[in-house]
N, C-alpha and C positions, 0 to 999 in steps of 0.2 A: 507527171510526165513517165512516173513508174508504170502509175496501173497503164499507161497506153504503149508502153515499149519505147521512149524516146529515150533519146541522149542529145545534150548541146551539138555533137559533131552530126548528129540529123538535118540541120541546118547549114549550105553550102557557105554561107558567112564567115561561121565560126572557122571551119577548119583552112580558107584562106589568110584570114588573121592569123591564127596560129601557124600555120606555115611561112608565114612571112614574116612574122616576130622571129621563128628562129633561123630562118637564113638571112635575116637582116641584124639581128640582137639588138631589136629595139622595139620599139611600144607602137602599136601598129591597129590600126581599125579599118575595117572592110566591108564596102557597102555592094550590096548585089542590084543592077541595075534593071531596069525592067525586061530588058530582053537577054538577062541571064548571065550578063558580064560581070564579073567582079574586078572590083577596083578599090585598091587599097591607098592607104598614106601612113607615113613613119614620122615619128618623130624627130624634131631636126632642133637646131639654135635658131631657127626664124619662127617656126609656128609646131603646134602639138599634132599627133596624129590626128585628131577627128580633124581641126581644121585642113589641115593637109589632105584627107580623105574626101573634105565636101569640095575641094577647090578642084581635086583630081577628077572626081566624078562629074561637077558641072562643065568639065573640061571636053570630056569624053562627049557626053550629052551635048553640047554645042559645036563637037566637029573640030576643037580648037587642038594642035599637035602638042603634044607631052612637054616638048623642049621650050615653048613661046611661054614667057613670064607674064602674068597680068599684070600682076601687081610690083609699082617701080618701087625700087630700094629706099629712095627717099621716103617715100609714105611709111613703109616699114618701121623704119630707123626714127622717124619722129613720133609713132607710136609707142614706139619701146622707151625712146628718151622721157616724153611724156610719163609713162608709167614708174620712171626711176626717178624721174628730177621731181614731180610734182607728188604720184603719190607715195613716193620713196620705197617702191618694190626694188626689189631684186632683179638681175638680169632674168629673165625668162624667155618662154617661147610665146609669141601669140596663140590667142585662143581662137577658137570658130567665131566668136563675136567679133574681134578686134579685126579679123583677118576680111568680114564680110563686109564690114566698113571700108577698108580698104579699096576692098572688091568693088563698093559703090563709089568713092572717089574716082577709082582709077575707071570707070565707067564712062565718066562726064567726057572725058578724052580720049578714050580707047573703045573702038567697035566692038573687037574681042573680049574685053573684058565686060564689055553692056550685054553682047551676046550668051559671056558665061553664067551673066547676074540672073538674065532671064529665063534661065535654065532651073533656076531653085524651088520653082512650083511645082515641077516634076518630079523631086526629090519624093514628097508627098506619098506615105505608105509602103517605103522601102524598108527591106531588112539591112540591119548593120550590126556589127561586133567590134568590139574593144579587145584588145588582149591586157588591158589596165581598166579600173574602176577611171570612168571620165571628172575629169575637172567640173566643177559646175558651171560655168559658162559653157564647155561644151556641151554639157548635157542639156542644159536649158535650149539651146541651139538646136541641138538635133529634134526634141521634143517641139518645139516652135514651128521646127518644117515639116513635122508630121513622119520623123524617119522612127522606126522602131528599133532601139538599140539594145544590147546586153552585151556585159562584160565578164570577163574572167573577175575572180575575188580576191583578186591585188592590188594595192596603189603603186601609183608609180613612183619610182626613187625609194626612200627609206622614210618619209615625212607620212604619218597616218592624216596630215592636214595639208589642205591646200590653202595658198595664201589669197584666193580668190572664187 
């Protein structure tokens, strides 16, 4: 990069993720859509920043309102309960894989969720950036979807290890 005079800030997604993280004081992932629009997702109690960003990106591509919830709380709670009760994991945010499974379940009865799910193929070859090193499950989903993602060299939270 140095030989070509490039910096990480030359990628618009890096600047968008960094500025959104500073403003929200949260972990953020940004994706640049084919039309140049930047979509972000931030860490919450419900889902990781990577999962939120994927969901926001496919909602945008499908033309679904931002405030429309595609994932019924009962499905999200069921996945969380399974993780805690069966796999003995502490309470944590759902990762991209778990959120996409929930989306697939919701798509059976929700046409908006189906429309959003159908947009996943259009994420291939897009650029993304995370303000923290992604969890393994999020990183794998981004790779499987064909999204090129980079991250800042810092872990989320105080732990050097992710539980999954």
